[in-house]
N, C-alpha and C positions, 0 to 999 in steps of 0.2 A: 438669481436663486432658481435653480432647476429642481427636478425631482431627485430624491436621494438615490445613490447608486444601487443597482441590483434590485430595484423594485419595479412592479408592473406599472407601465405608464397609464395615466388616465386621460380623459378627454380635455382637461384643462390643467394648466400649470401656473402655480402662484409665483409672482415676482414682485419686485419693488419698482416704483416709478416716481418720478418727480413731476408733479402736475403744475403747470404754469397757468395762472389766470390773471391777465393784466401784468402787473409788476409783482404779484405775489406768488411764491413757490411753496408748495406743500408736498412733502414726501409721504407716500401712502402705498398700500398694497394694491396690486392689480392681478387680474387673471388673464392668461393668454390661452388661445386655442393651441393645444399640443399638436406638434407635427413630428412624426417619427416614421422611419422606414418600415415597410412590411415586405418580407420576402415570401412569395408563394411557391411552394414546392409540390410536385407530384410524386407520389411514392411509386417506385418501379417494382415489377414483379420479383426481382432478385433481392429486394430489401433495401435498395439504394434510393436515391431521390434525384429529381431533376428540377432545377429552378426554372420557372416559366414567367415570373413577374417579380419586379421590385418596384414598389410604388411608395410615395410619401403619402401618409394618411393621418387622420386623427384616430387614436386608439379607441376601440369600442366597436362591437359588432364585427370583429375581425374575420370570423368564420363566414359570416354573410358576405363580407367584402370579397373574400377569396372565391366563394361559390359564385357570386354574381359576376365577377370578372371572367371566370372560366366559362360560365354559361353565355355571357354576352359576346365573348370572342369566339364562340363555337368550338372551344377546346373540348367541352363535355356537353352532354345532353341531360335533361332532367332525369333523375334516377340513376345516373352513372356514379354518383358520389356515395361511397360507403361510409366514410368518416372524415372528420377534420379535427386536427388537434394541434396545439402549440408544440413546437419542436423541442425535444429534450436531449438532442445529440450532445455528447460530451465535448465535441469540438467547438461548440458555441459557448461564449461567455454567458454567465447567468443573466446579465442585463439584456442580452439579445434574444433570449428564448421567447419572450412575449412579443418579439418583432418578427418571428418566423413561424409560419403555419405549414403543416404538411397535409395535403389532400390525398386520401387513399381512395382509389376507384374500385368498383366492383369487378371490372375487367382489366385487361392490359392497358397501359398508357397508349393513347391513340397516336398514330403517326399522321398528324394533320398538317396542312400547310402552315397553320398558325404557329406550330411549334418549330418551324424552320428558322424563326427569328427569335432572338432573346428579348422578351418584353422588358423594357425599362421605361416606366412612366413617371410622371411627376404629379403633384397635387393640383397642377393647373390645367393639364390636358390629358386626354386619353391616348389610345393607340390608334393610328390611322395610317394612311398611305395607300398606294395602288394595290398592294397585296391584300390589305384589309377590305378594300372596295370589291375586289374580285371575289374574295371569300364570302362577303355578305350576299352577293347575288347568287352564289352557289347554295347557300344554306337557308335563305329566307325567301318567302313568297309574299306577294302583295296581300295585305289584309283583306278579308272578304267584306262585302257590304253587311253591316251588322244592325242597321236600323237604329243605332245609337243617336239620341238627340239630346243636346245640352242647351239649356237656356242661358242667355247672357247674365242673368242674375246669379246663377250658380257659378259661372266663370269669375264674376267680379268678387265673389266671396272667398276664392281660393287663396290669394296672397295673405290675407289676414289669418285665415285658418292655418296656413303653413307657419306663419310667424308665431302664432300662439303656442305651437307645439315645439318650438326651438328652445329647449331648456338650456343647452350649453351656450347658444348664441346670446341668450340673455345675460350670461356671466361674462362672456369674452368679446362679443361683438365681431368675431372674426371667423365665422363658419358659414358655409353654404348648407342648403338643405334641399332634400327631395322628398316630396310627399305623394302618397298614393291615395286617390279619392275615387269614390263611386261616381256614376253619372249624375246622381242626385246631390253630390257635394259632401257626402259623409266621409270623414277621414278614416282611412284604413290603417296606414302606417306612415311614419316619418323617420328619416335618418339624416344625421348631420355629419359633415366632414369638412376639412379645409379644401377639399377638391370637389367640384360639382359632380364629376363623373364617379368619384368614389361614393358619394352619397347615393347616386343611382344604383351603383353596383351593390351596395348594402341592401337596398330595397329589393332588387332582383334576386339577390342571394337569399334574403328572407323568404321571398315567395317560392323560390325553387326548393329550399330545404323544408318548407312546410307544405310542399306538393300543391301549390296554388297556381302554377303556370299552366296554360297561358293566361295572362291578365286581361282578357277581353272584357269590354264593358267598363273599363277603368280609365282614369285620367292621371297623368303624371304632372306634377307641378314642381318646377325648379326655381331656386331663388336667384339665379343669375341669368346668363345668356343660354340660348339653345344652340349648341354646336353640333357638328356631325356625330361626335361620339355619343352625345345624349340621345339623339334620335336612333342611332344604331342599337344602343342598349335597350331602348324602349321597344323597338321593332322585334328584337330577339326575344323579349318577354311577352310579346303579343299585345302591348299597350297601344290602343288606337289613337289616343289623344295626348299631346304633349303641350304644356303651357309654361311660359317663362315670363318673368317680370321684365326681362331685357330683350335684346334683339336676337334673332336667329342668324345663322350664317347662310350664305348662298347654297352651300353644299347640303346643309340641313333641310332647306326648303326643297331642293331637288329630290332628296331622299324621301321626304314626306309625300311629295306628289307622286313619285314613282311607285311607292309601296302602299298607297291608299291610306295614309295617316293624316290626322288633323293636327296642324301646328299653329299655336297661338303665341304671339309675342307682344311685348310691351303691355302686359296685363297689369294695369295700375288703375286704382280708383274705379271708375265706371267707364272704362275704355280699353280697347285692345285692337291688335291687328290679327286677322286670320289669314295665314299665308298658304294654307293647303287644307283640303278636306272641309270646305265650307258647308257641305251638306249635313255635317253632324251638329252644326250650330243652328238652333231653332230661333229664327227671328221673324217678326211680322213683316 
């Protein structure tokens, strides 16, 4: 049982499931994390549009997702976005209109290297490759020494604080989350999605659309592993500290060390590994 046709998709989808416990079978209702495609278009000066991304995501905060993706990939800068709206083109069937967003810029569509390739991403991984690495070095600089100091006690409280804010995960058990916290451990914002990188894009998009970038003095906590894409998006948003409940990748560690970021992995209970930026973690 899926969603009715021609309706706006929500973050969860109701279905039926047969639950087996030992030799007993019970048919009951269940909630699944919704996964739907999202097409991101840039409006061109002549009134047309140009598709720059197609990603699988959990519906909700779609405008933030589009803005965060464009900001994180260097396609636009803060302040470039004039408006974001769902597409109402007549060539789209009604069921697809809430799966397509159009981003209108204040100026012309930029001719950036990032637009030389057609982004097609999944809910499992972001956009990477040699072109992405070269572009990152061109548009990002190492983060300055900020005097930020974080105690282990604050770090150890982040996973539970993130989990308590995951409303849709509580229903479905099938979503990742990204949370933005202050250096004192106060929760600022949390976003959920079937994709780790999508959840981060939603956070970055929220910050960009509310004119909060750069996010210096903040921490990013993610529910899964910390790959290159997560670190890239955090760097583009100016977030100096990234924490993950699971492992980082080798490229993520290299990026963190090169750009002056703090990277914490295996953050569980009262323990963690600090892979880069140890100076921001205050220990006796």
